[in-house]
Every structure is written in structure tokens, then in C-alpha cells.
C-alpha positions in Angstrom: 95.3 107.1 76.1 96.2 103.4 75.6 99.5 103.8 77.1 97.9 105.3 80.2 95.5 102.6 80.5 98.3 100.1 80.4 100.2 102.2 83.0 97.2 102.1 85.3 96.5 98.5 84.8 100.3 97.5 85.6 100.2 99.8 88.9 96.8 98.4 89.9 98.0 94.7 89.3 101.0 95.8 91.6 98.5 97.2 94.2 96.5 93.9 94.3 99.7 92.0 94.4 100.5 93.9 97.5 96.9 93.6 99.0 97.3 89.6 98.5 100.5 89.6 100.1 99.3 91.8 103.0 96.2 89.3 103.5 98.5 86.3 103.4 100.8 87.5 105.6 98.1 88.4 108.1 96.5 85.1 107.7 100.1 83.5 108.5 100.3 85.8 111.5 96.9 84.9 113.1 97.6 81.2 112.3 100.8 81.7 114.6 98.3 82.6 117.6 97.1 78.9 117.4 100.6 77.7 118.4 101.5 77.3 122.2 105.3 78.8 122.5 107.3 79.3 125.4 108.8 82.7 125.4 112.7 82.1 125.0 115.2 84.4 123.1 118.4 82.3 124.1 121.0 82.1 121.6 120.6 78.8 119.8 122.7 77.5 116.8 120.3 77.0 113.9 120.7 75.5 110.2 121.3 78.1 107.3 119.1 79.0 105.1 115.7 78.4 106.5 116.7 77.6 110.1 114.5 78.0 113.1 114.7 77.8 116.8 112.5 74.8 118.1 108.8 75.0 117.2 107.7 75.4 120.9 109.9 78.4 121.6 110.3 81.9 120.4 110.1 85.7 120.9 108.2 88.8 119.0 110.7 88.6 116.4 109.9 84.7 115.6 106.2 85.7 114.9 107.4 87.9 112.1 110.0 85.7 110.7 107.5 82.7 111.0 104.9 84.7 109.3 106.8 85.5 106.2 108.5 82.3 105.9 104.8 80.9 105.5 105.0 83.3 102.3 108.1 81.4 101.2 110.3 84.5 102.4 113.2 83.6 104.4 114.4 86.6 106.7 117.1 84.8 107.9 118.9 84.1 104.7 117.7 87.8 103.4 119.0 89.5 106.5 122.0 87.7 106.5 122.9 88.1 102.9 122.4 91.9 103.6 124.3 92.0 106.4 127.4 90.4 104.6 127.3 93.2 102.3 126.3 96.0 104.4 127.6 95.1 107.9 128.1 98.7 108.9 124.7 99.7 108.2 123.3 97.3 111.0 123.8 97.9 114.7 125.4 94.7 115.4 128.9 96.0 116.4 127.6 98.9 118.5 124.8 96.8 120.2 126.4 93.4 120.7 130.1 93.8 119.8 129.7 91.7 116.9 132.4 91.9 113.9 130.5 89.9 111.5 127.1 88.7 110.7 125.8 85.8 112.5 123.0 83.7 110.9 122.0 82.2 114.2 120.8 85.4 115.5 120.8 88.4 113.6 117.3 88.0 112.1 115.9 87.5 115.6 116.9 90.9 116.9 114.3 93.7 116.3 116.9 96.5 115.6 118.2 94.4 112.8 114.6 93.8 111.5 114.1 97.6 111.5 117.3 98.2 109.5 116.4 95.6 107.0 112.6 96.6 106.6 113.8 100.2 106.0 116.7 99.6 103.6 114.7 97.0 101.5 111.1 97.7 102.3 109.0 100.8 102.6 109.3 103.1 105.7 105.9 104.7 106.6 105.2 107.7 108.9 104.8 107.0 112.7 101.4 108.7 113.6 98.7 108.5 116.1 95.9 107.9 113.4 94.9 104.2 113.5 93.7 104.7 109.5 97.6 104.8 108.7 98.3 101.3 109.8 97.3 98.7 107.3 96.9 94.9 107.6 100.4 93.5 106.9 102.3 96.4 108.1 105.1 95.8 110.3 105.3 98.0 113.8 107.9 98.4 116.2 107.9 99.6 119.8 110.0 100.5 122.7 108.7 98.7 125.7 109.5 99.7 129.4 113.2 98.6 130.3 114.3 99.9 127.1 112.9 96.5 125.3 112.5 96.8 121.4 109.4 94.7 120.3 108.0 94.0 117.0 104.5 93.0 115.5 102.2 92.5 112.4 99.3 94.7 112.2 96.0 92.7 111.7 92.6 93.0 109.7 90.8 92.6 113.0 89.6 96.0 114.5 88.7 97.2 118.0 86.6 100.4 119.3 85.6 103.5 117.8 87.6 104.9 115.9 88.5 101.5 114.7 92.0 100.7 115.6 93.6 97.4 114.2 94.9 94.6 116.7 98.2 93.5 116.4 99.8 89.9 116.4 102.6 89.8 118.5 104.4 88.0 121.4 105.0 90.1 124.2 105.9 87.1 126.5 102.9 84.8 126.7 103.0 83.4 123.3 101.8 85.0 120.0 98.6 86.8 120.5 96.0 88.7 118.6 95.5 91.9 121.0 94.7 95.6 121.2 97.7 97.6 121.8 98.8 99.2 118.8 99.5 102.5 120.7 100.0 101.0 124.0 103.7 101.8 123.7 106.0 104.0 122.1 106.0 103.4 118.3 109.7 103.4 116.9 109.1 102.3 113.5 106.3 101.5 111.1 107.2 99.3 107.8 105.7 97.9 104.8 107.7 94.7 103.2 106.2 93.0 100.4 109.1 91.5 98.3 108.4 91.0 94.7 
């Protein structure tokens, strides 16, 4: 019985750690909505690790990257290191004609983030049930014109049934908005590295 209690306490502490990380990620994402950002996905040479485009520019991926960075998680470095070891697992050659990882841009591309989160995080079902999308989850969509998009599920809700709002940048800077089901969802992930 004591061993069972120890195991349950271990898993409960793991769950609590994930809840804390999810809350911190949501707080970081909501903080991003206070920044005035011009939508610009241009290729820019940036430092490595912890490199970033100028503070006043960004795209949807930069909301995710900067939110995780607030938690001390550098997706630029993590994705670059994973791509160096597993380049063929990523769509960089097929989609962009690359023959090796590029730490300036790889982490700023939605398809690469999808592969990384699927490989090293948790891939969750894509459903039309709002209760399946928890604060801190990452969702990807395909917008009109075959444009991939990404955002973070918040802890702010709309309507009945309660549908979580998302934090994303769809062109007018980081915003907290309704729209979880506004576009075709292509991925649903949870990434809370230990």
C-alpha cells in the first residue's frame, strides 16, 4: 500500500508540475498580447542559441517561441539540435529545398514545430470538443491559401459551451481571440519539457 501511495504521489506531482508549466506558458502567451508587433516573416540572420528577430516584428511562430522562452525553453536551440540528428524527420528538404538545418529559420516554421512537438512532446487528438483543448496546449491550423498557422490555448473562455480562446498572431500582432474552430485544425500538442 505504501508503494502505491508513493507512485500516486509521484504521478500527482508530475501532473502538478505540468499544470504549473501550462499556467506559466499561458501567462507568457497572454503577456505577448501587450506587445506591438509588425507581422513580418522575412528571413533574418539571428544569433544562436537564444536568437530572436527584432522585438517589434514577428509571426505566429514567434508567439510560441517567445512564450516558451519566457519559461527558459529555447525552441531555436532544441529544434536545431534535433534537426541536426534527425534532419530527414523534418520537411525542410521537401518544402524548402534545404540540405541541412538552419538555426536562423527552422524554429520559425509551423511544419517544423509540428514535427518537433510530435516527436518530443505529446500528440493529442484533433476533435471538435472544446473540453479536449486545455490551457497551454499548442494547436496548428491550415488557413485559406494553404498557410500553416499556430497558437496557444488560453485559460480564457467564450460562450456556451465554453470554448477556450487562443493566443496567436494571424497578422495584426499577438492577440487573445476566439477562433479555436475557425479554421481546419491540423495538429494538437502538449509540450512541457522536464
